[in-house]
Backbone as CSV, one residue per row, in Angstrom:
resi,resn,N_x,N_y,N_z,CA_x,CA_y,CA_z,C_x,C_y,C_z
1,UNK,3.061,-13.038,-9.709,3.856,-13.228,-8.485,2.951,-13.225,-7.258
2,UNK,2.135,-12.180,-7.134,1.193,-12.080,-6.024,0.139,-11.042,-6.376
3,UNK,-1.113,-11.479,-6.475,-2.217,-10.575,-6.762,-3.287,-10.776,-5.701
4,UNK,-3.646,-9.677,-5.022,-4.572,-9.729,-3.901,-5.724,-8.749,-4.114
5,UNK,-6.897,-9.109,-3.620,-8.003,-8.162,-3.540,-7.785,-7.274,-2.323
6,UNK,-7.888,-5.957,-2.522,-7.708,-5.026,-1.411,-8.712,-3.881,-1.510
7,UNK,-9.063,-3.332,-0.332,-9.797,-2.074,-0.276,-9.094,-1.199,0.759
8,UNK,-9.813,-0.337,1.475,-9.138,0.554,2.429,-8.720,-0.162,3.707
9,UNK,-9.188,-1.385,3.910,-8.724,-2.156,5.055,-9.826,-2.513,6.027
10,UNK,-9.476,-3.405,6.912,-10.402,-3.935,7.925,-10.139,-3.173,9.218
11,UNK,-10.883,-2.100,9.426,-10.587,-1.175,10.516,-11.356,-1.548,11.786
12,UNK,-10.748,-1.271,12.940,-11.402,-1.495,14.215,-11.428,-2.932,14.683
13,UNK,-10.540,-3.780,14.147,-10.553,-5.203,14.519,-9.283,-5.619,15.264
14,UNK,-8.432,-4.662,15.583,-7.175,-4.997,16.248,-7.369,-5.666,17.593
15,UNK,-8.420,-5.299,18.308,-8.655,-5.897,19.626,-8.978,-7.382,19.540
16,UNK,-9.335,-7.841,18.326,-9.598,-9.257,18.115,-8.382,-9.989,17.546
17,UNK,-7.254,-9.285,17.492,-6.022,-9.900,17.011,-5.912,-9.966,15.507
18,UNK,-6.724,-9.177,14.786,-6.726,-9.226,13.331,-5.988,-8.028,12.748
19,UNK,-5.247,-8.259,11.668,-4.544,-7.185,10.972,-5.524,-6.389,10.122
20,UNK,-5.189,-5.126,9.875,-6.112,-4.278,9.121,-6.093,-4.579,7.626
21,UNK,-4.956,-5.012,7.077,-4.879,-5.227,5.635,-5.087,-3.918,4.887
22,UNK,-5.613,-4.015,3.662,-5.849,-2.830,2.851,-4.707,-2.551,1.890
23,UNK,-4.959,-1.641,0.962,-3.974,-1.293,-0.062,-2.699,-0.764,0.581
24,UNK,-1.557,-1.342,0.207,-0.277,-0.904,0.764,0.064,0.513,0.311
25,UNK,-0.283,0.839,-0.933,-0.080,2.190,-1.460,-1.451,2.837,-1.590
26,UNK,-1.867,3.532,-0.532,-3.207,4.123,-0.510,-3.332,5.242,-1.539
27,UNK,-2.243,5.920,-1.840,-2.263,6.999,-2.827,-2.648,6.453,-4.208
28,UNK,-1.949,5.415,-4.653,-2.249,4.827,-5.960,-3.640,4.200,-5.970
29,UNK,-4.019,3.555,-4.879,-5.336,2.922,-4.762,-6.452,3.960,-4.912
30,UNK,-6.348,5.047,-4.182,-7.397,6.072,-4.224,-7.527,6.696,-5.607
31,UNK,-6.404,6.937,-6.256,-6.470,7.525,-7.594,-7.102,6.558,-8.596
32,UNK,-6.831,5.276,-8.463,-7.429,4.300,-9.376,-8.951,4.310,-9.252
33,UNK,-9.465,4.305,-8.014,-10.913,4.374,-7.818,-11.484,5.697,-8.316
34,UNK,-10.776,6.766,-8.066,-11.235,8.093,-8.492,-11.371,8.177,-10.014
35,UNK,-10.419,7.606,-10.723,-10.399,7.712,-12.184,-11.547,6.961,-12.854
36,UNK,-12.086,5.941,-12.177,-13.228,5.213,-12.752,-14.543,5.617,-12.092
37,UNK,-14.483,6.558,-11.154,-15.702,7.043,-10.520,-16.249,6.152,-9.433
38,UNK,-15.386,5.357,-8.818,-15.817,4.460,-7.742,-15.830,5.161,-6.392
39,UNK,-16.619,4.618,-5.460,-16.464,4.980,-4.062,-15.103,4.475,-3.591
40,UNK,-14.557,5.106,-2.568,-13.198,4.768,-2.153,-13.069,3.417,-1.476
41,UNK,-14.198,2.803,-1.090,-14.099,1.478,-0.483,-14.337,0.356,-1.488
42,UNK,-14.376,0.700,-2.787,-14.519,-0.343,-3.815,-13.219,-1.139,-3.926
43,UNK,-13.342,-2.444,-3.978,-12.158,-3.301,-4.001,-11.434,-3.228,-5.340
44,UNK,-10.138,-3.465,-5.282,-9.264,-3.463,-6.458,-8.326,-4.668,-6.387
45,UNK,-7.581,-4.842,-7.490,-6.508,-5.825,-7.498,-5.189,-5.122,-7.206
46,UNK,-4.479,-5.616,-6.191,-3.128,-5.143,-5.890,-2.166,-6.170,-6.464
47,UNK,-1.424,-5.779,-7.494,-0.554,-6.691,-8.240,0.891,-6.389,-7.861
48,UNK,1.556,-7.368,-7.263,2.926,-7.175,-6.783,3.928,-7.782,-7.763
49,UNK,4.842,-6.958,-8.241,5.969,-7.350,-9.093,5.583,-7.803,-10.499
50,UNK,4.287,-7.865,-10.821,3.879,-8.150,-12.195,3.635,-9.613,-12.476
51,UNK,3.819,-9.990,-13.762,3.638,-11.374,-14.216,2.202,-11.861,-13.995
52,UNK,1.229,-10.995,-14.276,-0.186,-11.367,-14.168,-0.847,-11.250,-15.531
53,UNK,-1.947,-11.987,-15.718,-2.689,-11.958,-16.974,-4.180,-12.056,-16.639
54,UNK,-4.979,-11.110,-17.139,-6.386,-11.011,-16.775,-7.223,-10.846,-18.043
55,UNK,-8.276,-11.643,-18.164,-9.154,-11.582,-19.331,-10.524,-11.049,-18.929
56,UNK,-11.024,-10.080,-19.688,-12.319,-9.479,-19.394,-13.452,-10.358,-19.918
57,UNK,-14.452,-10.535,-19.089,-15.669,-11.241,-19.483,-16.813,-10.233,-19.483
58,UNK,-16.796,-9.377,-20.496,-17.746,-8.279,-20.584,-17.008,-6.964,-20.745
59,UNK,-17.739,-5.936,-21.193,-17.159,-4.606,-21.329,-17.053,-3.953,-19.958
60,UNK,-15.975,-3.214,-19.728,-15.801,-2.546,-18.441,-14.848,-1.366,-18.570
61,UNK,-14.943,-0.479,-17.599,-14.057,0.676,-17.510,-13.054,0.413,-16.390
62,UNK,-11.775,0.608,-16.692,-10.708,0.297,-15.737,-9.758,1.480,-15.596
63,UNK,-8.931,1.423,-14.567,-7.812,2.356,-14.393,-6.672,1.591,-13.752
64,UNK,-5.461,1.945,-14.145,-4.263,1.285,-13.634,-3.302,2.343,-13.113
65,UNK,-2.944,2.219,-11.831,-2.032,3.175,-11.202,-0.917,2.412,-10.492
66,UNK,-0.002,3.152,-9.897,1.078,2.526,-9.133,2.268,2.168,-10.001
67,UNK,2.877,1.036,-9.705,4.120,0.625,-10.359,3.948,0.421,-11.856
68,UNK,5.005,0.727,-12.585,5.027,0.497,-14.037,5.488,-0.936,-14.287
69,UNK,4.566,-1.757,-14.770,4.862,-3.163,-15.046,4.727,-3.489,-16.524
70,UNK,4.837,-2.455,-17.355,4.747,-2.680,-18.793,3.436,-3.327,-19.204
71,UNK,2.333,-2.911,-18.574,1.032,-3.525,-18.835,0.558,-3.227,-20.258
72,UNK,-0.093,-4.221,-20.852,-0.635,-4.067,-22.206,-2.081,-4.563,-22.240
73,UNK,-2.836,-4.023,-23.189,-4.204,-4.461,-23.459,-4.231,-4.994,-24.884
74,UNK,-4.371,-6.307,-25.019,-4.276,-6.968,-26.321,-3.006,-6.547,-27.062
75,UNK,-1.908,-6.453,-26.310,-0.602,-6.147,-26.893,-0.266,-4.679,-26.999
76,UNK,-1.246,-3.787,-26.762,-0.996,-2.348,-26.845,-0.720,-1.791,-25.451
77,UNK,0.313,-0.935,-25.302,0.654,-0.401,-23.978,-0.509,0.353,-23.341
78,UNK,-0.667,0.172,-22.048,-1.694,0.881,-21.276,-1.056,2.107,-20.630
79,UNK,-1.724,3.251,-20.775,-1.263,4.475,-20.119,-1.655,4.427,-18.651
80,UNK,-0.674,4.550,-17.780,-0.939,4.527,-16.342,-1.585,5.827,-15.887
81,UNK,-2.273,5.743,-14.746,-2.919,6.897,-14.120,-3.965,7.534,-15.035
82,UNK,-4.632,6.675,-15.814,-5.672,7.133,-16.716,-6.709,6.017,-16.888
83,UNK,-7.987,6.369,-16.899,-9.020,5.353,-17.111,-9.026,4.922,-18.572
84,UNK,-9.440,3.679,-18.817,-9.460,3.153,-20.184,-10.581,2.127,-20.306
85,UNK,-10.981,1.866,-21.537,-12.080,0.964,-21.830,-11.543,-0.423,-22.178
86,UNK,-12.140,-1.444,-21.595,-11.780,-2.823,-21.898,-13.015,-3.527,-22.445
87,UNK,-12.871,-4.144,-23.609,-13.990,-4.842,-24.238,-13.980,-6.328,-23.875
88,UNK,-15.129,-6.936,-24.009,-15.290,-8.358,-23.725,-14.246,-9.187,-24.484
89,UNK,-13.534,-10.038,-23.752,-12.542,-10.919,-24.361,-11.145,-10.345,-24.445
90,UNK,-10.980,-9.048,-24.160,-9.638,-8.464,-24.214,-8.812,-8.903,-23.008
91,UNK,-7.496,-8.889,-23.180,-6.586,-9.412,-22.165,-5.609,-8.326,-21.710
92,UNK,-5.517,-8.165,-20.402,-4.523,-7.267,-19.796,-3.368,-8.129,-19.301
93,UNK,-2.164,-7.828,-19.763,-0.982,-8.572,-19.346,0.017,-7.636,-18.671
94,UNK,0.655,-8.170,-17.639,1.673,-7.428,-16.901,3.010,-8.140,-17.059
95,UNK,4.037,-7.386,-17.403,5.396,-7.926,-17.419,5.992,-7.759,-16.017
96,UNK,7.295,-7.749,-15.902,7.940,-7.516,-14.608,7.949,-6.026,-14.282
97,UNK,8.023,-5.726,-13.012,8.007,-4.334,-12.572,9.255,-3.593,-13.055
98,UNK,9.020,-2.423,-13.640,10.118,-1.559,-14.082,10.442,-0.492,-13.037
99,UNK,9.404,-0.014,-12.379,9.549,1.045,-11.382,8.432,0.890,-10.365
100,UNK,8.791,0.769,-9.091,7.794,0.512,-8.070,7.572,-0.979,-7.881
101,UNK,6.745,-1.322,-6.905,6.530,-2.721,-6.529,5.093,-3.167,-6.773
102,UNK,4.119,-2.265,-6.560,2.709,-2.657,-6.585,1.909,-1.795,-7.555
103,UNK,1.117,-2.470,-8.394,0.191,-1.783,-9.297,-1.233,-2.017,-8.820
104,UNK,-2.126,-1.089,-9.132,-3.520,-1.173,-8.699,-4.446,-1.085,-9.903
105,UNK,-5.266,-2.123,-10.059,-6.226,-2.189,-11.156,-7.631,-2.049,-10.586
106,UNK,-8.279,-0.936,-10.936,-9.650,-0.683,-10.510,-10.595,-0.921,-11.681
107,UNK,-11.760,-1.473,-11.376,-12.825,-1.693,-12.349,-14.044,-0.909,-11.889
108,UNK,-14.681,-0.220,-12.813,-15.882,0.540,-12.485,-16.902,-0.351,-11.770
109,UNK,-17.285,0.044,-10.555,-18.215,-0.742,-9.761,-17.559,-1.630,-8.734
110,UNK,-16.283,-1.922,-8.897,-15.580,-2.798,-7.958,-15.936,-4.255,-8.169
111,UNK,-15.320,-5.109,-7.366,-15.531,-6.550,-7.479,-16.541,-7.024,-6.430
112,UNK,-17.404,-7.921,-6.846,-18.478,-8.414,-5.984,-17.984,-9.627,-5.202
113,UNK,-17.398,-9.345,-4.049,-16.835,-10.383,-3.193,-17.363,-10.158,-1.773
114,UNK,-17.753,-11.208,-1.054,-18.284,-11.033,0.304,-17.276,-10.369,1.236
115,UNK,-17.769,-9.422,2.024,-16.922,-8.744,3.000,-16.845,-9.559,4.289
116,UNK,-15.693,-9.468,4.948,-15.489,-10.099,6.251,-15.086,-9.003,7.227
117,UNK,-15.866,-8.829,8.284,-15.644,-7.717,9.211,-15.588,-6.385,8.457
118,UNK,-16.480,-6.218,7.497,-16.634,-4.949,6.807,-15.653,-4.670,5.700
119,UNK,-14.839,-5.658,5.303,-13.819,-5.425,4.284,-13.560,-6.703,3.492
120,UNK,-13.174,-6.530,2.228,-12.773,-7.686,1.416,-11.253,-7.826,1.367
121,UNK,-10.535,-6.960,2.065,-9.072,-6.972,2.019,-8.508,-8.351,2.348
122,UNK,-7.542,-8.770,1.547,-6.901,-10.061,1.729,-5.744,-9.938,2.716
123,UNK,-5.821,-10.693,3.804,-4.702,-10.809,4.745,-4.349,-12.288,4.812
124,UNK,-3.305,-12.663,4.104,-2.946,-14.074,3.971,-2.653,-14.699,5.320
125,UNK,-1.930,-13.977,6.171,-1.530,-14.545,7.469,-2.724,-14.744,8.392
126,UNK,-3.808,-13.996,8.193,-5.036,-14.188,8.975,-6.006,-15.163,8.316
127,UNK,-5.656,-15.607,7.085,-6.552,-16.461,6.298,-7.938,-15.822,6.203
128,UNK,-7.946,-14.535,5.856,-9.190,-13.776,5.877,-9.277,-12.834,4.691
129,UNK,-10.508,-12.722,4.155,-10.769,-11.785,3.078,-10.420,-12.356,1.720
130,UNK,-10.481,-11.495,0.717,-10.144,-11.899,-0.636,-11.188,-12.797,-1.256
131,UNK,-10.736,-13.599,-2.206,-11.661,-14.455,-2.937,-12.081,-15.670,-2.117
132,UNK,-11.189,-16.126,-1.215,-11.515,-17.303,-0.396,-10.484,-17.471,0.705
133,UNK,-10.921,-17.297,1.931,-10.076,-17.576,3.109,-8.702,-16.922,3.044
134,UNK,-8.661,-15.704,2.527,-7.423,-14.945,2.552,-6.334,-15.403,1.615
135,UNK,-6.687,-16.102,0.540,-5.638,-16.562,-0.375,-5.464,-15.580,-1.530
136,UNK,-4.296,-15.642,-2.139,-4.031,-14.841,-3.335,-4.797,-15.421,-4.513
137,UNK,-4.908,-14.652,-5.584,-5.595,-15.130,-6.782,-4.761,-16.185,-7.484
138,UNK,-5.436,-17.196,-8.023,-4.798,-18.285,-8.747,-5.275,-18.294,-10.197
139,UNK,-4.601,-19.071,-10.992,-5.010,-19.264,-12.376,-6.440,-19.798,-12.425
140,UNK,-7.228,-19.266,-13.373,-8.623,-19.654,-13.611,-9.603,-19.071,-12.594
141,UNK,-9.148,-18.282,-11.631,-10.091,-17.598,-10.750,-10.925,-16.608,-11.555
142,UNK,-12.173,-16.430,-11.158,-13.067,-15.485,-11.821,-13.657,-14.530,-10.788
143,UNK,-13.607,-13.244,-11.072,-14.105,-12.225,-10.151,-15.281,-11.489,-10.787
144,UNK,-16.490,-11.621,-10.249,-17.626,-10.874,-10.790,-17.494,-9.385,-10.492
145,UNK,-17.866,-8.564,-11.466,-17.852,-7.114,-11.291,-19.196,-6.690,-10.719
146,UNK,-19.173,-5.677,-9.865,-20.367,-5.284,-9.119,-21.510,-4.798,-10.007
147,UNK,-21.203,-4.084,-11.084,-22.288,-3.526,-11.895,-21.852,-3.384,-13.351
148,UNK,-22.838,-3.331,-14.238,-22.560,-3.068,-15.650,-22.394,-1.570,-15.855
149,UNK,-21.731,-1.182,-16.934,-21.474,0.239,-17.185,-21.863,0.591,-18.613
150,UNK,-22.125,1.876,-18.809,-22.426,2.401,-20.142,-21.104,2.810,-20.788
151,UNK,-20.593,1.946,-21.648,-19.300,2.222,-22.264,-19.414,3.186,-23.450
152,UNK,-20.622,3.410,-23.978,-20.788,4.285,-25.147,-20.474,5.742,-24.823
153,UNK,-20.748,6.144,-23.584,-20.503,7.532,-23.194,-19.170,7.706,-22.470
154,UNK,-18.307,6.708,-22.562,-17.044,6.743,-21.821,-16.126,7.852,-22.302
155,UNK,-15.585,8.610,-21.356,-14.539,9.602,-21.619,-13.432,9.377,-20.591
156,UNK,-12.192,9.201,-21.047,-11.103,8.899,-20.101,-10.828,10.048,-19.139
157,UNK,-10.426,9.682,-17.931,-10.003,10.655,-16.918,-8.533,10.406,-16.631
158,UNK,-7.798,11.491,-16.432,-6.349,11.404,-16.239,-5.963,12.112,-14.952
159,UNK,-5.125,11.483,-14.147,-4.630,12.119,-12.923,-3.664,13.240,-13.288
160,UNK,-3.739,14.395,-12.611,-2.790,15.484,-12.863,-1.356,15.005,-12.629
161,UNK,-0.450,15.484,-13.441,0.934,15.003,-13.393,1.582,15.232,-12.030
162,UNK,1.181,16.277,-11.319,1.820,16.569,-10.027,1.485,15.526,-8.963
163,UNK,0.466,14.720,-9.214,0.087,13.688,-8.249,0.581,12.299,-8.651
164,UNK,1.328,12.216,-9.735,1.855,10.931,-10.187,3.281,10.782,-9.646
165,UNK,3.515,9.853,-8.731,4.831,9.738,-8.087,5.912,9.249,-9.054
166,UNK,7.131,9.662,-8.768,8.308,9.128,-9.451,8.927,8.103,-8.512
167,UNK,8.700,6.828,-8.796,9.159,5.782,-7.875,10.664,5.576,-7.920
168,UNK,11.345,6.243,-8.834,12.806,6.152,-8.873,13.463,7.270,-8.064
169,UNK,12.673,8.211,-7.578,13.214,9.344,-6.821,13.655,8.903,-5.434
170,UNK,14.595,9.634,-4.814,15.020,9.293,-3.446,13.831,9.320,-2.484
171,UNK,13.884,8.466,-1.472,12.787,8.373,-0.508,13.177,9.091,0.781
172,UNK,12.381,10.094,1.125,12.544,10.812,2.386,11.254,10.647,3.182
173,UNK,11.359,10.097,4.377,10.199,9.814,5.203,10.208,10.684,6.451
174,UNK,9.085,11.328,6.706,8.969,12.183,7.883,8.454,11.375,9.076
175,UNK,9.047,11.635,10.232,8.791,10.836,11.433,8.089,11.676,12.492
176,UNK,7.027,11.093,13.064,6.391,11.663,14.256,6.917,10.847,15.434
177,UNK,7.746,11.445,16.260,8.370,10.713,17.348,7.339,10.324,18.404
178,UNK,7.517,9.129,18.993,6.558,8.603,19.963,7.062,8.839,21.386
179,UNK,6.235,8.414,22.351,6.600,8.614,23.756,7.805,7.785,24.160
180,UNK,8.195,6.787,23.346,9.367,5.969,23.672,10.657,6.523,23.075
181,UNK,10.568,7.633,22.368,11.785,8.146,21.716,12.836,8.572,22.732
182,UNK,12.401,8.840,23.985,13.390,9.224,25.000,14.211,8.039,25.494
183,UNK,13.891,6.828,25.016,14.709,5.652,25.341,15.915,5.560,24.411
184,UNK,16.003,6.480,23.459,17.130,6.523,22.536,17.895,7.823,22.776
185,UNK,19.192,7.724,22.860,20.009,8.907,23.170,19.957,9.915,22.032
186,UNK,20.305,11.149,22.346,20.333,12.205,21.330,21.319,11.846,20.221
187,UNK,22.449,11.224,20.598,23.443,10.837,19.600,22.897,9.744,18.677
188,UNK,22.180,8.781,19.258,21.617,7.700,18.457,20.559,8.224,17.488
189,UNK,19.712,9.128,17.957,18.682,9.702,17.081,19.313,10.568,15.993
190,UNK,20.359,11.298,16.348,21.037,12.115,15.345,21.621,11.243,14.244
191,UNK,22.207,10.119,14.623,22.748,9.195,13.625,21.624,8.630,12.758
192,UNK,20.492,8.302,13.376,19.348,7.770,12.639,18.902,8.752,11.554
193,UNK,18.779,10.014,11.903,18.291,11.010,10.947,19.336,11.417,9.908
194,UNK,20.589,11.218,10.218,21.637,11.623,9.284,22.115,10.480,8.393
195,UNK,21.652,9.267,8.661,22.150,8.092,7.944,21.227,7.692,6.797
196,UNK,21.769,6.862,5.920,20.998,6.262,4.834,20.757,4.795,5.174
197,UNK,19.496,4.370,5.071,19.130,2.976,5.303,18.677,2.348,3.991
198,UNK,18.781,1.046,3.906,18.472,0.326,2.674,17.349,-0.672,2.923
199,UNK,16.390,-0.723,2.000,15.306,-1.703,2.075,15.885,-3.089,1.795
200,UNK,15.593,-4.050,2.666,16.149,-5.396,2.517,15.180,-6.321,1.786
201,UNK,15.665,-7.518,1.468,14.830,-8.533,0.835,13.749,-9.035,1.791
202,UNK,13.966,-8.905,3.105,13.000,-9.387,4.098,11.927,-8.329,4.345
203,UNK,11.280,-7.934,3.266,10.249,-6.904,3.316,8.989,-7.432,2.661
204,UNK,7.855,-7.220,3.312,6.584,-7.669,2.754,5.472,-6.750,3.247
205,UNK,4.223,-7.204,3.148,3.099,-6.367,3.563,3.014,-6.205,5.077
206,UNK,3.701,-7.047,5.832,3.728,-6.891,7.287,4.616,-5.728,7.687
207,UNK,5.779,-5.629,7.070,6.697,-4.579,7.454,7.867,-4.459,6.513
208,UNK,8.512,-3.312,6.561,9.687,-3.040,5.743,10.916,-3.070,6.648
209,UNK,11.762,-4.068,6.437,13.003,-4.178,7.221,14.095,-3.366,6.540
210,UNK,14.782,-2.582,7.345,15.831,-1.711,6.830,17.187,-2.136,7.383
211,UNK,18.221,-1.782,6.647,19.589,-2.118,7.044,20.429,-0.863,6.972
212,UNK,21.208,-0.633,8.023,22.055,0.548,8.064,22.696,0.684,9.429
213,UNK,23.162,1.886,9.781,23.777,2.092,11.094,22.840,1.682,12.224
214,UNK,23.393,1.069,13.240,22.609,0.571,14.377,21.994,1.732,15.155
215,UNK,20.702,1.581,15.484,20.007,2.537,16.354,19.984,1.923,17.744
216,UNK,20.719,2.516,18.669,20.880,1.942,20.002,19.950,2.619,20.996
217,UNK,19.186,1.794,21.737,18.355,2.297,22.817,18.846,1.771,24.144
218,UNK,18.210,2.211,25.241,18.649,1.754,26.553,17.871,0.536,27.031
219,UNK,16.937,0.027,26.193,16.210,-1.202,26.516,16.090,-2.043,25.242
220,UNK,16.052,-3.358,25.426,15.925,-4.253,24.276,14.503,-4.659,24.000
221,UNK,13.610,-4.410,24.978,12.218,-4.797,24.792,11.323,-4.075,25.768
222,UNK,10.020,-4.144,25.520,9.016,-3.521,26.381,7.877,-4.522,26.570
223,UNK,6.962,-4.219,27.488,5.752,-5.015,27.598,4.972,-4.832,26.301
224,UNK,4.529,-5.940,25.711,3.852,-5.867,24.414,2.672,-4.903,24.468
225,UNK,2.543,-4.120,23.408,1.468,-3.139,23.301,1.041,-3.008,21.850
226,UNK,-0.071,-2.323,21.624,-0.601,-2.158,20.275,0.397,-1.417,19.388
227,UNK,0.411,-1.790,18.104,1.358,-1.213,17.148,0.592,-0.396,16.109
228,UNK,0.969,0.837,15.940,0.315,1.721,14.982,0.858,1.501,13.570
229,UNK,0.054,1.867,12.596,0.458,1.844,11.182,1.644,2.774,10.993
230,UNK,2.721,2.264,10.392,3.902,3.080,10.136,4.878,3.160,11.294
231,UNK,4.611,2.422,12.387,5.501,2.470,13.549,6.908,1.993,13.187
232,UNK,7.918,2.634,13.778,9.317,2.267,13.545,9.804,1.488,14.761
233,UNK,9.782,0.163,14.657,10.282,-0.678,15.739,11.797,-0.801,15.664
234,UNK,12.420,-0.830,16.818,13.872,-1.037,16.888,14.135,-2.316,17.673
235,UNK,14.390,-3.439,16.990,14.690,-4.698,17.676,16.097,-4.659,18.275
236,UNK,16.484,-5.699,19.030,17.801,-5.703,19.689,18.980,-5.512,18.745
237,UNK,18.859,-5.899,17.460,19.989,-5.712,16.541,20.114,-4.281,16.036
238,UNK,19.177,-3.399,16.412,19.280,-1.990,16.055,18.913,-1.642,14.631
239,UNK,18.385,-2.613,13.881,17.998,-2.367,12.491,16.493,-2.078,12.424
240,UNK,16.094,-0.880,11.987,14.687,-0.470,12.052,13.764,-1.337,11.199
241,UNK,12.536,-1.510,11.696,11.458,-2.176,10.959,10.267,-1.227,10.954
242,UNK,9.803,-0.859,9.761,8.608,-0.024,9.652,7.413,-0.941,9.431
243,UNK,6.433,-0.907,10.342,5.283,-1.807,10.301,4.229,-1.278,9.317
244,UNK,3.729,-2.194,8.477,2.796,-1.822,7.415,1.422,-2.472,7.633
245,UNK,0.648,-2.619,6.579,-0.771,-2.991,6.664,-1.036,-4.323,7.360
246,UNK,-0.237,-5.343,7.066,-0.505,-6.673,7.611,0.289,-6.950,8.879
247,UNK,0.690,-5.899,9.574,1.484,-6.043,10.803,0.701,-6.812,11.871
248,UNK,1.433,-7.405,12.803,0.817,-8.001,13.978,0.199,-6.892,14.826
249,UNK,-0.756,-7.241,15.653,-1.453,-6.208,16.432,-0.686,-5.773,17.675
250,UNK,0.172,-6.653,18.205,0.949,-6.335,19.396,2.428,-6.560,19.138
251,UNK,3.268,-5.798,19.828,4.700,-5.979,19.680,5.444,-5.533,20.919
252,UNK,6.622,-6.114,21.124,7.382,-5.832,22.338,8.717,-5.162,22.107
253,UNK,8.896,-4.556,20.929,10.117,-3.793,20.682,9.828,-2.307,20.893
254,UNK,10.799,-1.557,21.412,10.603,-0.107,21.550,10.457,0.552,20.179
255,UNK,9.716,1.650,20.159,9.426,2.344,18.904,9.940,3.773,18.977
256,UNK,10.698,4.147,17.958,11.226,5.502,17.913,10.134,6.498,17.539
257,UNK,9.177,6.061,16.728,8.089,6.932,16.289,7.305,6.270,15.180
258,UNK,6.586,7.081,14.421,5.780,6.594,13.295,6.098,7.396,12.043
259,UNK,6.099,6.714,10.903,6.196,7.409,9.619,4.885,8.143,9.368
260,UNK,4.950,9.338,8.845,3.740,10.084,8.497,2.876,9.260,7.559
261,UNK,1.582,9.248,7.809,0.682,8.396,7.036,0.727,8.719,5.541
262,UNK,0.906,9.982,5.203,0.948,10.360,3.787,2.245,9.939,3.116
263,UNK,3.263,9.562,3.908,4.552,9.163,3.346,4.682,7.651,3.169
264,UNK,3.887,6.871,3.908,4.032,5.414,3.876,3.843,4.830,2.476
265,UNK,2.896,5.335,1.644,2.758,4.760,0.302,4.042,4.749,-0.502
266,UNK,4.880,5.739,-0.305,6.149,5.769,-1.040,7.044,4.620,-0.613
267,UNK,7.053,4.300,0.677,7.853,3.180,1.166,7.293,1.862,0.641
268,UNK,5.973,1.776,0.503,5.334,0.549,0.016,5.698,0.236,-1.429
269,UNK,6.254,1.208,-2.153,6.655,1.011,-3.547,8.160,0.843,-3.700
270,UNK,8.875,0.716,-2.577,10.344,0.656,-2.627,10.838,-0.757,-2.864
271,UNK,11.620,-0.937,-3.903,12.268,-2.216,-4.191,13.375,-2.492,-3.172
272,UNK,13.690,-3.770,-2.904,14.870,-4.082,-2.098,16.110,-3.411,-2.688
273,UNK,16.913,-2.851,-1.801,18.093,-2.117,-2.242,17.884,-0.622,-2.331
274,UNK,16.626,-0.170,-2.225,16.326,1.262,-2.300,16.828,1.971,-1.049
275,UNK,17.409,3.153,-1.227,17.903,3.955,-0.112,16.768,4.786,0.486
276,UNK,16.757,4.876,1.810,15.721,5.600,2.544,16.384,6.522,3.562
277,UNK,15.854,7.750,3.662,16.333,8.681,4.682,15.147,9.192,5.481
278,UNK,15.414,9.608,6.725,14.358,10.045,7.631,14.606,11.489,8.071
279,UNK,13.524,12.167,8.430,13.613,13.504,9.015,12.477,13.659,10.015
280,UNK,12.631,14.565,10.952,11.553,14.816,11.910,10.446,15.596,11.210
281,UNK,9.204,15.208,11.467,8.074,15.853,10.823,7.360,16.812,11.754
282,UNK,6.693,17.792,11.164,5.874,18.732,11.919,4.470,18.145,12.044
283,UNK,4.038,17.859,13.265,2.783,17.148,13.478,1.597,17.885,12.876
284,UNK,1.479,19.171,13.090,0.333,19.922,12.574,0.317,19.914,11.047
285,UNK,1.477,20.070,10.428,1.554,20.043,8.966,1.148,18.676,8.418
286,UNK,1.638,17.625,9.059,1.333,16.280,8.587,-0.144,15.941,8.789
287,UNK,-0.720,16.385,9.885,-2.154,16.185,10.106,-2.964,16.884,9.017
288,UNK,-2.546,18.099,8.661,-3.269,18.842,7.631,-3.155,18.156,6.271
289,UNK,-1.970,17.638,5.957,-1.790,16.937,4.684,-2.686,15.705,4.615
290,UNK,-2.782,14.964,5.724,-3.638,13.779,5.744,-5.117,14.158,5.626
291,UNK,-5.515,15.232,6.310,-6.904,15.688,6.228,-7.247,16.121,4.802
292,UNK,-6.334,16.838,4.155,-6.572,17.285,2.776,-6.733,16.085,1.846
293,UNK,-5.872,15.093,2.009,-5.932,13.877,1.190,-7.260,13.156,1.417
294,UNK,-7.635,12.964,2.682,-8.859,12.249,3.027,-10.102,12.966,2.504
295,UNK,-10.134,14.275,2.661,-11.292,15.050,2.233,-11.430,15.027,0.709
296,UNK,-10.319,15.094,-0.007,-10.375,15.106,-1.465,-10.990,13.804,-1.991
297,UNK,-10.575,12.669,-1.420,-11.045,11.385,-1.893,-12.302,10.883,-1.171
298,UNK,-12.698,11.572,-0.106,-13.862,11.131,0.644,-13.654,9.783,1.293
299,UNK,-12.479,9.603,1.899,-12.165,8.317,2.515,-13.076,8.046,3.705
300,UNK,-13.533,6.811,3.841,-14.408,6.450,4.965,-13.625,6.140,6.234
301,UNK,-12.533,6.861,6.463,-11.705,6.617,7.644,-11.270,7.956,8.234
């Protein structure tokens, strides 16, 4: 359906009008690299909704995290969130997604693809990154692996069960309110936090459009300004849009706040029709959670 090369993203390029890109589910991405012993900026395949088929040209060590797409290796089921050995000529096949939206396939050493502005992340709308000019992978594409590995000494690594998300569980997102939140009445914000919103079909890597009770503000627009990752825009129709990795750099809709960075990966795995609820977040707690996550994985951000 859609397979893209992604890493942690193209950071510091917003002033040039470029989107950051990067893995939509950073949690699954980081664990995939960790399980094969990669640095956190090693590129991976982000596979959306499944229906992909990949053949190994050489022995390699891989890990598969994120959505359950019924992946198999030469017909045998692959255990998710665990590293595994792939031999020359073996084939990894993905069926349709059973739970979650995006799967992440990491290969020991990462993929050897030229970086653009410090990243190989594919941003289709910018025609940048990836295998060529920001396009998705096509049939017969070949991706060189960065380095050879010693498969004789291979021992699988498994992510602890407490860090493996249940993508069928209810989604609760914590919000850090922004300076524009005072443009929304107390009654409107109370309704926002007490209501259930639904992920719509008009959702992609740019943003997650939600449907539910109208969030009413006292203005329909603002002077365009920079948009943060996870920002909750409220357009004139009152239906929230959560901005994600491939978002535009500027926007003119008022923003109620931002989703906590550690919570966004869960939204990135939400199928259309999934119910979402919001709550106010504690800034110091959320900062600490992000710092703990970053320090554990050694993120270069």
